[in-house]
C-alpha positions in Angstrom: -151.8 82.9 16.6 -151.4 79.9 17.5 -149.2 78.7 14.8 -146.4 81.7 16.1 -146.9 80.5 19.6 -146.0 76.8 18.2 -142.6 78.1 16.6 -141.6 80.5 19.7 -142.5 77.8 22.3 -140.0 75.3 20.7 -137.4 77.6 20.0 -137.3 79.0 23.3 -137.4 75.5 24.6 -134.5 74.3 22.9 -132.9 77.7 23.9 -133.8 76.6 28.1 -132.7 73.1 27.0 -129.3 74.5 25.4 -128.6 76.7 28.7 -128.9 73.8 31.3 -125.0 73.2 31.7 -123.8 76.8 30.8 -122.2 78.7 33.1 -123.7 81.9 31.7 -127.1 81.9 31.1 -128.5 84.3 28.5 -131.1 84.4 25.3 -131.3 87.1 23.4 -134.5 87.7 21.1 -133.9 90.7 18.6 -136.1 91.8 15.4 -134.7 93.4 12.3 -136.8 95.0 9.0 -134.9 94.7 5.9 -137.6 96.7 3.1 -140.8 94.4 3.4 -139.0 91.5 5.0 -138.8 91.1 8.8 -136.3 88.9 11.0 -136.1 87.4 14.5 -133.2 86.3 15.5 -133.2 84.2 18.7 -129.6 83.5 20.0 -128.4 81.9 23.7 -125.1 81.0 25.1 -125.9 77.5 25.2 -123.9 74.8 23.8 -123.9 75.8 20.6 -124.2 74.3 17.1 -122.2 72.9 14.4 -123.8 75.3 11.3 -121.9 72.9 9.2 -124.1 70.0 10.0 -127.4 72.6 11.5 -129.7 71.4 8.4 -129.5 67.8 9.8 -131.4 69.1 13.0 -134.7 69.9 11.5 -135.1 66.4 10.3 -137.7 64.4 12.5 -136.2 62.5 15.7 -132.3 64.0 14.8 -131.3 65.4 18.1 -127.5 66.3 19.3 -128.4 67.7 22.9 -128.8 64.8 25.5 -131.7 65.5 27.8 -132.2 63.6 30.9 -135.0 61.5 31.7 -136.2 63.5 34.8 -136.3 66.8 32.2 -138.3 64.6 29.8 -141.1 63.5 32.2 -141.7 67.1 32.5 -142.4 67.2 28.6 -139.7 70.0 27.9 -138.7 68.3 25.1 -136.1 65.4 24.3 -137.7 63.9 21.3 -136.1 65.6 18.2 -139.7 67.0 16.7 -139.4 70.5 17.9 -137.1 72.2 15.1 -139.1 69.5 12.7 -142.1 71.4 13.5 -141.0 74.9 13.8 -139.9 74.8 9.8 -143.1 73.1 9.1 -145.3 75.5 10.5 -142.9 78.7 9.2 -143.6 77.2 5.6 -146.9 77.5 6.5 -146.4 81.2 7.5 -144.1 81.6 4.1 -141.4 82.1 6.5 -137.8 80.5 6.4 -136.2 78.8 9.3 -132.1 78.5 9.8 -129.5 78.4 12.5 -126.6 80.9 11.5 
């Protein structure tokens, strides 16, 4: 349970940070079943991600989004470790994480 909490906490925090300057602030979570496989899709109306370069975002300390010092001081992300942690935990759970 703690692992899934960490995954969703990091992914939803990233979505919230991406929405800071967005006019329309929406996060949508859906799930799908494909035979024995399950898929969770998290979408937001934030600044977006360049899919051609998205794999780099899973590396430690890689960030594309600027986070204000004030927001960092609140402990709300900004270190570039969130997606690294997400992928590491997901791999431990035999799951895959990616942008699409």
